[in-house]
Every structure is written in structure tokens, then in C-alpha cells.
Backbone of each chain as ProteinMPNN parsed JSONL, in Angstrom:
{"seq_chain_A": "MMRKKIKPAFKLWFQIGDNYVFGEGVYELLGQIQEKESISAAAKATGMSYRYAWALIKEAEKHLGESIVKTQKGGKHGGKSEMTSTGLSLVNNYKRLKEAMIKACEIE", "coords_chain_A": {"N_chain_A": [[0.756, -1.192, 0.022], [1.454, 1.514, 1.063], [4.414, 3.325, 0.329], [6.689, 3.651, 2.038], [7.514, 1.97, 5.255], [5.206, 1.709, 7.184], [4.149, 1.623, 10.811], [1.887, 0.573, 13.164], [1.413, 1.866, 16.435], [0.916, 2.022, 19.968], [-0.29, 3.323, 23.224], [-1.329, 2.623, 26.132], [-3.58, 2.591, 28.977], [-4.94, 2.551, 32.396], [-7.639, 4.461, 33.505], [-9.361, 6.264, 36.06], [-12.202, 7.889, 36.009], [-11.209, 11.0, 34.908], [-8.782, 10.496, 35.666], [-5.397, 9.336, 35.432], [-4.338, 6.096, 36.203], [-2.908, 3.681, 35.839], [-0.378, 2.359, 33.955], [1.954, 1.613, 31.549], [4.597, 1.99, 33.001], [4.03, 1.597, 35.86], [3.197, -0.944, 35.468], [5.531, -2.482, 34.475], [6.859, -2.037, 36.6], [5.616, -3.425, 38.606], [5.673, -5.888, 37.789], [8.352, -6.672, 37.92], [8.71, -6.495, 40.864], [7.024, -8.463, 41.591], [8.723, -10.506, 40.63], [11.353, -9.951, 41.989], [10.831, -9.363, 44.488], [11.388, -7.008, 45.824], [11.11, -3.592, 46.156], [13.16, -1.736, 45.688], [15.19, -3.35, 44.155], [13.476, -3.929, 42.034], [13.076, -1.361, 41.124], [15.509, -0.739, 40.314], [16.059, -2.631, 38.229], [14.099, -1.837, 36.205], [15.151, 0.621, 35.461], [14.445, 2.824, 37.074], [14.571, 5.305, 39.602], [14.661, 4.786, 43.025], [13.146, 6.351, 44.413], [11.409, 7.582, 42.413], [9.995, 5.303, 41.707], [8.766, 4.593, 43.885], [7.054, 6.762, 44.402], [5.213, 6.383, 42.033], [3.823, 4.156, 42.516], [2.606, 5.214, 45.026], [1.008, 7.104, 43.863], [-0.526, 5.596, 42.345], [-1.87, 4.26, 43.992], [-3.16, 6.137, 45.613], [-5.127, 7.117, 43.806], [-6.624, 4.8, 43.394], [-7.377, 4.214, 45.784], [-6.596, 1.97, 47.08], [-4.214, -0.413, 48.198], [-1.648, -1.4, 46.14], [1.045, -2.784, 46.4], [2.283, -4.691, 48.907], [4.662, -4.756, 51.799], [6.227, -6.764, 53.804], [7.704, -6.227, 57.004], [11.064, -6.348, 58.517], [12.603, -9.635, 59.02], [14.93, -11.974, 57.636], [16.192, -10.827, 55.338], [15.509, -8.405, 55.45], [12.547, -6.304, 54.537], [10.073, -7.986, 52.749], [8.732, -7.322, 49.414], [5.453, -7.464, 47.753], [2.957, -7.932, 45.476], [-0.23, -6.814, 46.012], [-3.654, -8.442, 46.052], [-5.15, -6.701, 44.44], [-3.292, -5.222, 43.056], [-2.067, -7.456, 41.533], [-4.463, -7.977, 40.182], [-4.69, -5.666, 38.536], [-2.481, -5.781, 36.898], [-2.686, -8.29, 35.623], [-4.722, -7.748, 33.986], [-4.081, -5.488, 32.563], [-2.076, -6.752, 31.161], [-3.425, -8.621, 29.571], [-4.741, -6.971, 27.913], [-3.132, -5.483, 26.565], [-1.712, -7.352, 25.139], [-3.792, -8.248, 23.447], [-4.154, -5.986, 22.027], [-1.569, -5.762, 20.687], [-1.712, -7.816, 19.223], [-3.792, -7.056, 17.58], [-2.572, -5.048, 16.155], [-0.542, -6.402, 14.786], [-2.121, -7.942, 13.025], [-2.912, -6.044, 11.326]], "CA_chain_A": [[0.011, -0.019, 0.055], [2.541, 2.796, 1.122], [5.962, 2.976, -0.07], [7.429, 3.513, 3.222], [7.026, 1.098, 6.184], [4.185, 2.541, 8.604], [3.669, 0.829, 11.657], [0.943, 1.091, 14.196], [1.785, 1.741, 17.892], [-0.21, 2.352, 20.827], [-0.23, 3.59, 24.531], [-2.366, 1.897, 26.843], [-3.474, 2.876, 30.299], [-6.423, 2.741, 32.885], [-8.17, 5.704, 34.38], [-10.546, 6.474, 36.885], [-12.705, 9.244, 35.605], [-10.176, 11.367, 33.924], [-7.256, 10.538, 36.148], [-4.372, 8.32, 34.787], [-4.197, 5.445, 37.28], [-2.013, 2.75, 35.818], [0.265, 2.351, 32.831], [3.225, 0.791, 31.258], [5.535, 2.133, 34.085], [3.545, 0.748, 36.959], [2.933, -2.261, 35.113], [6.685, -3.053, 34.542], [7.538, -2.249, 37.96], [4.898, -4.491, 39.448], [6.31, -7.236, 37.168], [9.615, -6.813, 38.537], [8.33, -6.642, 42.174], [6.706, -10.026, 41.569], [9.925, -11.354, 40.451], [12.353, -9.567, 42.87], [10.299, -9.187, 45.941], [12.033, -5.941, 46.36], [10.796, -2.425, 45.485], [14.402, -1.106, 45.196], [15.645, -4.177, 43.253], [12.511, -3.877, 41.069], [13.304, 0.086, 40.553], [16.807, -0.72, 39.447], [15.622, -3.278, 36.906], [13.479, -0.922, 35.191], [15.971, 2.049, 35.234], [13.812, 4.126, 37.892], [15.148, 5.674, 40.917], [13.821, 4.296, 44.172], [12.146, 7.535, 44.972], [10.548, 7.684, 41.363], [9.341, 3.897, 41.619], [7.954, 4.604, 45.136], [6.054, 7.832, 44.069], [4.511, 5.773, 40.981], [3.166, 3.176, 43.292], [1.726, 5.993, 45.719], [0.255, 7.762, 43.1], [-1.742, 4.786, 41.593], [-2.714, 3.797, 45.264], [-3.948, 7.323, 46.039], [-6.342, 7.11, 42.945], [-7.328, 3.646, 43.538], [-7.891, 4.032, 47.188], [-6.087, 0.59, 47.692], [-2.77, -0.644, 47.807], [-0.973, -2.441, 45.113], [2.002, -3.448, 46.834], [2.636, -4.792, 50.353], [5.881, -4.84, 52.239], [6.427, -7.379, 54.994], [8.734, -5.661, 57.75], [11.792, -7.289, 59.184], [12.919, -10.763, 58.333], [16.255, -12.174, 57.383], [16.781, -10.068, 54.428], [14.79, -7.204, 55.341], [11.231, -6.441, 53.989], [9.863, -8.702, 51.46], [7.611, -6.819, 48.9], [4.821, -8.312, 46.608], [1.617, -7.061, 44.821], [-1.681, -7.099, 46.658], [-4.32, -8.857, 45.118], [-5.675, -5.47, 43.604], [-2.057, -5.077, 42.126], [-1.965, -8.471, 40.525], [-5.353, -8.074, 39.129], [-4.42, -4.83, 37.44], [-1.258, -6.437, 36.028], [-3.166, -9.113, 34.641], [-5.874, -7.175, 33.224], [-3.163, -4.81, 31.779], [-1.309, -7.656, 30.384], [-4.325, -9.246, 28.624], [-5.388, -5.944, 26.961], [-1.906, -4.966, 25.987], [-1.544, -8.488, 24.212], [-4.918, -7.929, 22.601], [-3.922, -4.663, 21.1], [-0.496, -6.009, 19.976], [-2.276, -8.81, 18.204], [-4.521, -6.406, 16.685], [-1.599, -4.225, 15.331], [0.18, -7.532, 14.065], [-3.077, -8.275, 11.921], [-2.664, -4.867, 10.537]], "C_chain_A": [[0.78, 1.183, -0.066], [3.777, 2.397, 0.858], [6.651, 2.881, 1.36], [6.61, 2.584, 4.28], [6.348, 1.618, 7.339], [4.073, 1.193, 9.398], [2.986, 1.224, 12.799], [1.662, 0.951, 15.723], [0.862, 2.275, 18.744], [0.399, 2.746, 22.405], [-1.45, 3.059, 25.269], [-2.288, 2.281, 28.403], [-4.973, 2.859, 31.014], [-6.713, 3.913, 33.721], [-9.321, 5.544, 35.236], [-11.085, 7.825, 36.669], [-11.838, 9.676, 34.654], [-8.639, 11.325, 34.331], [-6.662, 9.264, 35.785], [-4.21, 7.659, 36.128], [-2.98, 4.466, 37.113], [-1.599, 2.695, 34.367], [1.469, 1.723, 32.807], [4.328, 0.923, 32.445], [5.277, 1.364, 35.297], [3.604, -0.761, 36.714], [4.327, -3.102, 34.978], [7.278, -3.104, 35.821], [7.012, -3.182, 38.847], [5.444, -5.929, 39.144], [7.465, -7.746, 37.671], [9.611, -6.932, 40.069], [7.973, -8.121, 42.344], [7.84, -10.963, 41.648], [10.992, -11.162, 41.405], [12.149, -9.7, 44.026], [10.813, -8.044, 46.533], [11.707, -4.715, 45.492], [12.206, -1.851, 44.889], [15.094, -1.983, 44.03], [14.8, -4.121, 41.835], [12.654, -2.212, 40.157], [14.496, 0.014, 39.588], [16.662, -1.467, 38.09], [15.001, -2.673, 35.93], [13.983, 0.365, 35.02], [15.323, 3.228, 35.982], [14.644, 4.178, 38.954], [14.083, 5.067, 42.003], [12.689, 5.235, 44.429], [11.021, 7.558, 43.783], [9.367, 6.464, 41.582], [8.307, 3.999, 42.719], [6.702, 5.596, 44.875], [4.982, 7.263, 42.917], [3.614, 4.974, 41.684], [2.097, 4.058, 44.129], [0.792, 6.675, 44.869], [-0.942, 6.969, 42.628], [-2.575, 4.263, 42.881], [-3.574, 4.913, 45.779], [-5.301, 7.317, 45.204], [-7.206, 5.948, 43.152], [-7.876, 3.531, 44.965], [-7.727, 2.631, 47.726], [-4.792, 0.364, 47.368], [-2.608, -1.599, 46.945], [0.116, -3.148, 45.389], [2.249, -3.59, 48.211], [4.026, -5.239, 50.804], [5.774, -5.638, 53.563], [7.831, -6.735, 55.832], [9.851, -6.68, 58.321], [12.139, -8.58, 58.275], [14.385, -10.899, 58.183], [16.837, -11.265, 56.456], [16.103, -8.663, 54.278], [13.251, -7.311, 54.711], [11.184, -7.21, 52.899], [8.539, -8.047, 50.815], [6.842, -7.686, 47.89], [3.578, -7.566, 46.463], [0.561, -7.884, 45.886], [-2.369, -7.665, 45.616], [-5.008, -7.931, 43.96], [-4.454, -5.168, 42.625], [-2.018, -6.179, 41.046], [-3.124, -8.365, 39.589], [-5.235, -6.991, 38.189], [-3.515, -5.106, 36.454], [-1.896, -7.397, 35.006], [-4.13, -8.705, 33.516], [-5.114, -6.202, 32.083], [-2.694, -5.685, 30.679], [-2.258, -8.183, 29.145], [-4.624, -8.308, 27.368], [-4.353, -5.747, 25.948], [-1.61, -6.025, 24.856], [-2.515, -8.522, 23.045], [-4.555, -7.003, 21.642], [-2.461, -4.98, 20.136], [-0.728, -7.01, 18.896], [-3.041, -7.97, 17.087], [-3.684, -5.555, 15.835], [-0.893, -5.257, 14.557], [-0.79, -7.888, 12.808], [-2.938, -7.293, 10.879], [-1.933, -4.949, 9.534]], "O_chain_A": [[0.81, 1.837, -1.109], [4.207, 1.271, 1.108], [7.165, 1.801, 1.649], [5.389, 2.432, 4.244], [6.942, 1.928, 8.372], [3.951, 0.06, 8.933], [3.417, 2.174, 13.452], [2.364, -0.009, 16.038], [-0.016, 3.003, 18.282], [1.556, 2.422, 22.676], [-2.564, 3.19, 24.762], [-1.225, 2.302, 29.024], [-6.002, 3.096, 30.381], [-5.937, 4.246, 34.617], [-10.166, 4.671, 35.038], [-10.495, 8.817, 37.098], [-11.603, 8.996, 33.654], [-7.656, 11.8, 33.763], [-7.309, 8.217, 35.814], [-3.985, 8.347, 37.124], [-2.136, 4.367, 38.004], [-2.46, 2.982, 33.535], [2.032, 1.313, 33.822], [4.907, -0.108, 32.788], [6.109, 0.583, 35.761], [3.96, -1.613, 37.527], [4.325, -4.285, 35.319], [8.058, -3.988, 36.175], [7.683, -3.723, 39.726], [5.617, -6.853, 39.94], [7.68, -8.942, 37.868], [10.583, -7.511, 40.553], [8.558, -8.866, 43.13], [7.97, -11.911, 42.421], [11.623, -12.174, 41.712], [13.036, -10.108, 44.775], [10.741, -7.974, 47.76], [11.956, -4.721, 44.287], [12.299, -1.552, 43.698], [15.528, -1.403, 43.035], [15.338, -4.243, 40.734], [12.416, -1.986, 38.971], [14.558, 0.495, 38.456], [17.071, -1.005, 37.025], [15.309, -2.934, 34.767], [13.298, 1.216, 34.452], [15.543, 4.398, 35.668], [15.386, 3.244, 39.258], [12.879, 4.929, 41.787], [11.517, 4.909, 44.619], [9.833, 7.553, 44.104], [8.152, 6.656, 41.614], [7.159, 3.583, 42.567], [5.54, 5.262, 45.108], [3.86, 7.767, 42.952], [2.437, 5.163, 41.377], [0.898, 3.792, 44.037], [-0.35, 6.784, 45.317], [-2.078, 7.428, 42.509], [-3.751, 3.909, 42.802], [-4.638, 4.653, 46.341], [-6.396, 7.474, 45.745], [-8.43, 6.07, 43.097], [-8.797, 2.754, 45.217], [-8.456, 2.138, 48.587], [-4.256, 0.863, 46.379], [-3.331, -2.595, 46.93], [0.308, -4.165, 44.721], [2.454, -2.533, 48.807], [4.549, -6.134, 50.141], [5.162, -5.063, 54.463], [8.927, -6.785, 55.274], [9.485, -7.828, 58.569], [11.995, -8.591, 57.053], [15.093, -9.975, 58.584], [17.977, -10.871, 56.699], [16.127, -7.954, 53.272], [12.826, -8.428, 54.419], [12.109, -7.202, 52.086], [7.455, -8.117, 51.392], [7.439, -8.54, 47.234], [3.222, -6.685, 47.246], [0.551, -9.026, 46.346], [-1.989, -7.556, 44.45], [-5.331, -8.329, 42.841], [-4.69, -4.884, 41.451], [-1.95, -5.905, 39.848], [-2.972, -8.589, 38.388], [-5.617, -7.209, 37.039], [-3.674, -4.75, 35.287], [-1.693, -7.334, 33.794], [-4.258, -9.234, 32.412], [-5.491, -6.164, 30.912], [-2.867, -5.433, 29.486], [-1.898, -8.159, 27.968], [-4.728, -8.667, 26.195], [-4.554, -5.81, 24.736], [-1.292, -5.628, 23.735], [-2.17, -8.768, 21.89], [-4.662, -7.269, 20.445], [-2.321, -4.481, 19.019], [-0.076, -7.055, 17.853], [-2.908, -8.194, 15.884], [-4.128, -5.329, 14.71], [-0.603, -4.848, 13.432], [-0.299, -8.1, 11.7], [-2.855, -7.607, 9.692], [-1.711, -3.951, 8.848]]}, "seq_chain_B": "MMRKKIKPAFKLWFQIGDNYVFGEGVYELLGQIQEKESISAAAKATGMSYRYAWALIKEAEKHLGESIVKTQKGGKHGGKSEMTSTGLSLVNNYKRLKEAMIKACEIE", "coords_chain_B": {"N_chain_B": [[-13.966, -6.662, 41.29], [-12.024, -4.159, 41.396], [-12.636, -1.525, 43.859], [-13.298, 1.073, 43.073], [-14.138, 2.411, 39.81], [-12.553, 1.29, 37.235], [-11.223, 2.214, 34.169], [-10.226, 1.276, 30.845], [-8.189, 3.173, 28.705], [-6.586, 4.214, 25.749], [-4.062, 5.33, 23.127], [-3.67, 5.731, 19.933], [-1.375, 5.575, 17.056], [0.335, 5.952, 13.886], [3.556, 5.103, 12.825], [6.728, 5.817, 11.355], [9.587, 4.263, 11.355], [10.969, 5.835, 13.975], [9.34, 7.968, 13.851], [6.464, 9.884, 14.514], [3.575, 9.678, 12.648], [0.954, 9.656, 11.869], [-2.206, 10.215, 13.506], [-4.8, 10.596, 15.783], [-5.484, 13.121, 15.505], [-5.083, 13.999, 12.829], [-6.306, 11.838, 11.605], [-9.284, 12.465, 12.22], [-9.514, 14.878, 10.991], [-9.108, 14.25, 8.414], [-11.213, 12.553, 7.866], [-13.281, 14.702, 8.148], [-12.683, 16.085, 5.885], [-13.228, 14.459, 3.955], [-15.939, 14.427, 4.054], [-16.796, 17.242, 3.9], [-15.212, 18.255, 1.749], [-13.321, 20.232, 1.957], [-10.706, 21.8, 3.207], [-10.56, 24.046, 5.085], [-13.14, 24.028, 6.062], [-13.228, 21.515, 7.192], [-11.226, 21.903, 9.033], [-12.518, 23.669, 10.728], [-14.55, 22.168, 11.754], [-13.427, 20.311, 13.147], [-12.372, 21.889, 15.284], [-9.847, 23.193, 14.786], [-7.253, 25.474, 14.003], [-7.058, 26.615, 10.673], [-4.4, 26.963, 9.79], [-3.022, 25.208, 11.651], [-4.29, 22.782, 10.939], [-3.538, 22.495, 8.297], [-0.658, 22.307, 8.673], [-0.448, 20.091, 9.918], [-1.32, 18.274, 8.082], [0.623, 18.606, 6.224], [2.884, 17.821, 7.524], [2.436, 15.095, 8.049], [2.622, 14.259, 5.437], [5.127, 14.83, 4.6], [6.642, 13.0, 6.219], [5.588, 10.549, 5.195], [6.174, 10.981, 2.531], [4.442, 11.069, 0.602], [1.414, 12.434, -0.745], [-1.353, 13.156, 0.934], [-3.709, 14.437, 0.803], [-5.543, 15.981, -1.796], [-6.109, 18.753, -3.605], [-8.435, 20.429, -5.91], [-7.966, 23.041, -8.08], [-9.464, 25.862, -8.552], [-12.748, 26.292, -10.292], [-16.267, 26.489, -9.844], [-17.108, 26.691, -6.974], [-14.732, 27.37, -5.762], [-11.591, 25.722, -4.864], [-11.742, 22.036, -4.491], [-11.219, 19.698, -1.894], [-9.924, 16.744, -1.358], [-9.238, 13.325, -0.205], [-6.181, 11.664, -1.089], [-5.556, 8.355, -2.437], [-3.693, 7.208, -0.792], [-4.146, 8.645, 1.507], [-6.737, 7.834, 2.272], [-6.496, 5.194, 2.437], [-4.845, 5.094, 4.817], [-6.614, 6.214, 6.83], [-8.576, 4.361, 6.656], [-7.26, 2.163, 7.498], [-6.423, 2.943, 10.14], [-8.907, 3.462, 11.152], [-10.099, 0.77, 11.559], [-8.361, -0.615, 13.152], [-8.45, 1.116, 15.5], [-11.158, 0.344, 16.105], [-10.813, -2.029, 16.511], [-9.323, -2.026, 18.835], [-10.891, -0.644, 20.668], [-12.982, -2.543, 20.881], [-11.546, -4.609, 22.176], [-11.128, -3.211, 24.555], [-13.54, -3.002, 25.605], [-14.364, -5.768, 26.038], [-12.651, -6.197, 28.094]], "CA_chain_B": [[-12.505, -6.64, 41.374], [-11.581, -3.132, 42.215], [-14.01, -0.722, 44.296], [-13.659, 2.206, 41.984], [-14.604, 2.142, 38.535], [-11.312, 1.632, 36.423], [-11.501, 1.895, 32.682], [-8.921, 1.244, 30.055], [-7.892, 3.978, 27.691], [-5.537, 4.242, 24.742], [-3.819, 6.432, 21.987], [-3.186, 4.838, 18.848], [-0.714, 6.194, 16.031], [1.233, 5.09, 13.042], [4.86, 5.791, 12.794], [7.667, 5.288, 10.285], [10.795, 4.27, 12.186], [10.604, 6.38, 15.342], [8.77, 9.326, 13.775], [5.236, 10.046, 14.419], [3.158, 10.008, 11.149], [-0.547, 9.733, 11.624], [-2.767, 9.939, 14.774], [-6.167, 10.732, 16.038], [-5.956, 14.445, 14.932], [-5.144, 13.853, 11.298], [-7.636, 10.899, 11.368], [-10.535, 13.3, 12.333], [-9.399, 15.864, 10.148], [-9.337, 13.696, 6.806], [-12.663, 12.154, 8.004], [-14.179, 15.786, 7.852], [-12.27, 16.558, 4.588], [-13.903, 13.494, 3.108], [-17.406, 14.794, 4.174], [-16.861, 18.538, 3.481], [-14.549, 18.566, 0.552], [-12.862, 21.526, 2.236], [-9.846, 21.63, 4.296], [-11.026, 25.126, 6.01], [-14.595, 23.657, 6.783], [-12.895, 20.268, 8.048], [-10.515, 22.452, 10.295], [-13.314, 24.405, 11.607], [-15.394, 21.206, 12.276], [-12.577, 19.609, 14.175], [-11.875, 22.727, 16.077], [-8.368, 23.35, 14.461], [-7.018, 26.503, 12.924], [-6.727, 26.399, 9.284], [-2.93, 26.794, 9.693], [-2.743, 24.078, 12.237], [-4.762, 21.62, 10.052], [-2.451, 22.395, 7.102], [0.614, 22.057, 9.083], [-0.661, 18.479, 10.282], [-1.422, 17.476, 6.839], [2.159, 18.674, 5.534], [3.903, 17.138, 8.51], [2.228, 13.863, 7.67], [3.058, 14.013, 4.022], [6.766, 14.897, 4.741], [7.048, 11.782, 6.806], [5.173, 9.692, 4.304], [6.877, 11.049, 1.158], [3.363, 10.989, -0.385], [0.088, 13.297, -0.589], [-2.873, 12.462, 1.571], [-4.833, 15.41, 0.617], [-5.414, 16.778, -2.796], [-6.888, 19.955, -3.936], [-8.396, 20.769, -7.295], [-7.9, 24.383, -8.092], [-10.546, 26.754, -9.361], [-14.209, 25.772, -10.322], [-17.478, 27.259, -9.504], [-17.063, 26.978, -5.609], [-13.183, 27.325, -5.372], [-10.984, 24.141, -4.851], [-12.469, 20.958, -3.704], [-10.308, 19.038, -1.318], [-10.238, 15.345, -1.124], [-8.041, 12.403, 0.205], [-5.81, 10.794, -1.941], [-5.632, 6.9, -1.962], [-2.899, 7.157, 0.572], [-4.93, 9.207, 2.763], [-7.973, 6.984, 2.29], [-5.806, 3.835, 2.862], [-4.508, 5.265, 6.169], [-7.932, 6.287, 7.361], [-9.333, 3.045, 6.719], [-6.51, 1.07, 8.47], [-6.515, 3.576, 11.397], [-10.253, 3.121, 11.767], [-10.133, -0.551, 11.671], [-7.384, -0.869, 14.388], [-9.116, 1.671, 16.479], [-12.275, -0.276, 16.552], [-10.488, -3.607, 17.269], [-8.876, -1.862, 20.271], [-12.019, -0.179, 21.559], [-13.637, -3.75, 21.195], [-10.61, -5.273, 23.186], [-11.21, -2.446, 25.98], [-15.033, -3.357, 26.086], [-14.481, -7.103, 26.803], [-11.983, -6.088, 29.32]], "C_chain_B": [[-12.132, -5.525, 42.294], [-12.879, -2.246, 42.752], [-14.05, 0.212, 43.341], [-13.703, 1.712, 40.668], [-13.32, 2.406, 37.604], [-11.757, 1.258, 34.917], [-10.271, 2.22, 31.676], [-9.008, 2.301, 28.978], [-6.656, 3.778, 26.595], [-5.27, 5.184, 23.818], [-3.225, 5.621, 21.126], [-2.548, 5.905, 17.589], [-0.071, 5.311, 15.054], [2.47, 5.8, 13.027], [5.693, 5.06, 11.847], [9.112, 5.405, 11.145], [10.351, 4.795, 13.521], [9.781, 7.591, 15.095], [7.186, 8.998, 13.651], [4.571, 10.305, 13.098], [1.667, 10.509, 11.149], [-1.11, 9.231, 13.019], [-4.226, 10.39, 14.643], [-6.556, 12.338, 15.079], [-6.056, 14.564, 13.427], [-6.352, 12.943, 10.804], [-8.895, 11.842, 11.114], [-10.531, 14.096, 11.227], [-9.895, 15.322, 8.548], [-10.578, 13.109, 6.834], [-13.672, 13.501, 7.636], [-13.747, 16.336, 6.569], [-13.064, 15.663, 3.561], [-15.359, 13.92, 2.959], [-17.59, 16.167, 3.638], [-16.242, 19.02, 2.378], [-13.833, 19.985, 0.711], [-12.014, 21.521, 3.267], [-10.158, 22.928, 5.55], [-12.196, 24.626, 6.799], [-14.051, 22.412, 7.817], [-12.101, 20.866, 9.324], [-11.628, 23.03, 11.214], [-14.081, 23.31, 12.501], [-14.544, 20.496, 13.403], [-12.0, 20.648, 15.336], [-10.365, 23.159, 15.979], [-8.452, 24.51, 13.799], [-6.816, 26.009, 11.748], [-5.103, 26.065, 9.13], [-2.482, 25.532, 10.438], [-3.013, 22.701, 11.527], [-3.913, 21.345, 8.862], [-1.123, 22.067, 7.526], [0.524, 20.442, 9.372], [-0.699, 17.636, 9.24], [0.191, 17.474, 6.43], [3.113, 17.577, 6.306], [3.725, 15.649, 8.111], [2.862, 13.29, 6.408], [4.439, 14.075, 3.939], [7.135, 13.549, 5.175], [6.816, 10.441, 5.841], [5.997, 9.817, 2.816], [5.795, 11.081, 0.034], [2.229, 11.944, 0.225], [-0.663, 12.572, -0.034], [-4.056, 13.187, 1.318], [-4.667, 15.841, -0.814], [-6.279, 17.796, -3.179], [-7.032, 20.241, -5.479], [-8.621, 22.317, -7.345], [-9.165, 24.808, -8.909], [-12.044, 26.204, -9.123], [-15.16, 26.61, -9.734], [-17.273, 27.64, -7.799], [-15.568, 27.006, -5.006], [-12.536, 25.943, -5.623], [-11.583, 23.266, -4.117], [-11.151, 20.211, -3.222], [-10.799, 17.667, -1.131], [-9.078, 14.475, -0.776], [-7.533, 11.584, -1.001], [-6.035, 9.258, -1.591], [-4.915, 6.55, -1.002], [-3.586, 7.501, 1.618], [-6.123, 8.319, 3.17], [-7.474, 5.814, 2.999], [-5.568, 4.012, 4.351], [-5.695, 5.553, 7.185], [-8.593, 4.993, 7.737], [-8.513, 2.058, 7.78], [-6.621, 1.717, 9.832], [-7.851, 3.14, 12.009], [-10.456, 1.692, 12.163], [-9.335, -1.087, 12.983], [-7.737, -0.272, 15.636], [-10.248, 0.898, 16.962], [-11.826, -1.529, 17.216], [-10.104, -3.192, 18.739], [-10.07, -1.435, 21.118], [-12.961, -1.597, 21.799], [-12.84, -4.538, 22.23], [-10.82, -4.605, 24.585], [-12.627, -2.87, 26.397], [-15.083, -4.779, 26.66], [-13.632, -6.967, 28.133], [-12.987, -5.782, 30.579]], "O_chain_B": [[-11.945, -5.636, 43.505], [-13.963, -2.267, 42.169], [-15.056, 0.133, 42.637], [-13.292, 0.576, 40.435], [-13.041, 3.55, 37.244], [-12.439, 0.296, 34.566], [-9.538, 3.207, 31.734], [-10.038, 2.259, 28.305], [-5.768, 2.993, 26.928], [-6.184, 5.973, 23.578], [-2.332, 4.846, 21.465], [-3.181, 6.902, 17.239], [0.084, 4.109, 15.27], [2.486, 7.019, 13.199], [5.472, 3.89, 11.537], [9.611, 6.471, 11.504], [9.439, 4.242, 14.135], [9.493, 8.277, 16.076], [6.708, 8.124, 12.928], [5.058, 11.208, 12.418], [1.259, 11.518, 10.574], [-0.723, 8.219, 13.603], [-4.774, 10.536, 13.55], [-7.488, 12.586, 14.314], [-6.984, 15.146, 12.866], [-7.143, 13.201, 9.896], [-9.428, 11.962, 10.011], [-11.498, 14.059, 10.467], [-10.731, 15.808, 7.786], [-11.162, 13.111, 5.75], [-14.683, 13.361, 6.948], [-14.531, 17.157, 6.092], [-13.476, 16.105, 2.488], [-15.946, 13.795, 1.884], [-18.555, 16.32, 2.89], [-16.583, 20.118, 1.938], [-13.76, 20.778, -0.228], [-12.503, 21.23, 4.358], [-9.984, 22.712, 6.75], [-12.261, 24.764, 8.02], [-14.38, 22.349, 9.002], [-12.278, 20.419, 10.458], [-11.573, 22.819, 12.425], [-14.24, 23.456, 13.712], [-15.055, 20.171, 14.475], [-11.242, 20.228, 16.21], [-9.728, 23.445, 16.993], [-9.421, 24.771, 13.085], [-6.355, 24.869, 11.704], [-4.651, 25.115, 8.49], [-1.624, 24.819, 9.917], [-2.237, 21.745, 11.503], [-3.614, 20.215, 8.475], [-0.406, 21.512, 6.694], [1.427, 19.678, 9.03], [-0.264, 16.485, 9.278], [0.856, 16.442, 6.349], [3.858, 16.738, 5.801], [4.725, 14.978, 7.855], [3.449, 12.214, 6.296], [4.978, 13.309, 3.141], [7.956, 12.94, 4.489], [7.62, 9.515, 5.734], [6.352, 8.848, 2.146], [6.066, 11.111, -1.166], [2.13, 12.188, 1.428], [-0.775, 11.386, -0.345], [-5.195, 12.766, 1.524], [-3.498, 16.106, -1.096], [-7.458, 17.506, -2.976], [-6.058, 20.297, -6.23], [-9.488, 22.794, -6.613], [-9.721, 24.125, -9.77], [-12.463, 25.778, -8.047], [-14.724, 27.538, -9.054], [-17.293, 28.816, -7.438], [-15.339, 26.67, -3.844], [-12.938, 25.168, -6.491], [-12.01, 23.639, -3.025], [-10.167, 20.099, -3.953], [-11.959, 17.441, -0.786], [-7.95, 14.885, -1.049], [-8.27, 10.955, -1.761], [-6.636, 8.944, -0.564], [-5.296, 5.64, -0.266], [-3.676, 6.777, 2.609], [-6.402, 8.138, 4.355], [-7.972, 5.46, 4.068], [-6.032, 3.175, 5.125], [-5.638, 5.084, 8.322], [-9.033, 4.66, 8.838], [-9.028, 1.368, 8.659], [-6.943, 0.948, 10.738], [-7.954, 2.585, 13.103], [-11.054, 1.508, 13.223], [-9.81, -1.957, 13.713], [-7.492, -0.82, 16.711], [-10.369, 0.754, 18.178], [-12.322, -2.002, 18.239], [-10.471, -3.852, 19.711], [-10.186, -1.899, 22.252], [-13.61, -1.706, 22.84], [-13.462, -5.11, 23.126], [-10.719, -5.256, 25.624], [-12.82, -3.081, 27.594], [-15.762, -5.002, 27.662], [-13.945, -7.6, 29.142], [-12.533, -5.662, 31.717]]}, "name": "protein", "num_of_chains": 2, "seq": "MMRKKIKPAFKLWFQIGDNYVFGEGVYELLGQIQEKESISAAAKATGMSYRYAWALIKEAEKHLGESIVKTQKGGKHGGKSEMTSTGLSLVNNYKRLKEAMIKACEIEMMRKKIKPAFKLWFQIGDNYVFGEGVYELLGQIQEKESISAAAKATGMSYRYAWALIKEAEKHLGESIVKTQKGGKHGGKSEMTSTGLSLVNNYKRLKEAMIKACEIE"}
């Protein structure tokens, strides 16, 4: 059709009303938290500062009115962080939708 | 799942390499050009200035290396503008993809 190679691209996010709540950044961060059980290790893996990663989580939680990450205090290796069921649910929904959109782009 | 009402949202565009080429703005503008056969009427209908609409078209054409709108000069009512086959093809592809993404969001 076109002489030059045109490719579709998209950005996906979740919102409540008009407020941005959850997008690619938090999605990647939560995926890493699930894997590494540590917010600082997850931040490092996604190239974010700990401060930025923490703010991203808190901002999402503020809009949601629910926690998406929980951290157990203490223990042998310090606090272990993991997703709450709300966090997991958001990650799974985002992943499913993202995959459906990638698939739609590939058919294109 | 979540207590608050979370809704997916997305932004879709076409790119060549890393260059943004065609998105919602040009899509809406071309749709109006098809209907009104006039760039200025189309700009008005989409709430753009004529200058902005024109720049949007030219920017897309620059990256594509092809025209997306053609204007016949003269005639009883001045120049009549319409999409080229490249413009039409982009509009149709964008529309199909956008609809597929909306559908994916609705299943969500």
C-alpha cells in the first residue's frame, strides 16, 4: 500500500474518571516486584530511581484508594515486597489488554 | 474486582521508524475533509485553525513522502479538497485498528 514502512503503535493505560491510574511504568515495575520481591531491586531493573518507583506506586494507590504493593517488615533479608490482589488483578488485566492490542496491530 | 470504576484508555498512532506520522488528529481531519471537501471547513469542524490543520497534513506528508490530500484548483466554488488513495488507506487502516482496540477494551 504505502511505499514507506508504516507501523501502528499505541499507549495503553487505565483511568478512573479522567485520572490516569495505571500504565506501562507501574505495570513493568509491578512485574519486577513480583519477580524480585523488592521495590528497590525492581526500580533498578526498570531503570527508575527508588524515589520515582515509590512515587509511581503511591500515586496509583492514591487514585485507586487501595494498596497495590505490600511490604513485610523485618525478616532475615529485610522487608519482602509483593503485589496485593488489587495489584495482581491490574497487572493481569493490563497484560491481557496489551496483548490483544499487539495482536490487533500485527494483523494490521 | 476493584472498588472504584477503572476504565482502559489508549492512544493509537502510526509511525515510520521512530517518527510519528498519523494519529487521531489527522484521522479526524481527513474524515471531515472527506465529508466537507474543504480543508478550511474540516479544520473548523474539528476545532483546529486552518494553519494548524494544514501543518498537520504537511507534516504527515513529509514523513510519508506522499500526499494524503489533494485540492483541485478553481471551479465554481473554489478548490475542492479530497483524500488521495494514500490518505484513504491510512484512514481505513486507522479506523479498523481503533475499532479493534475499542472492542478489546470493552471485553475488559
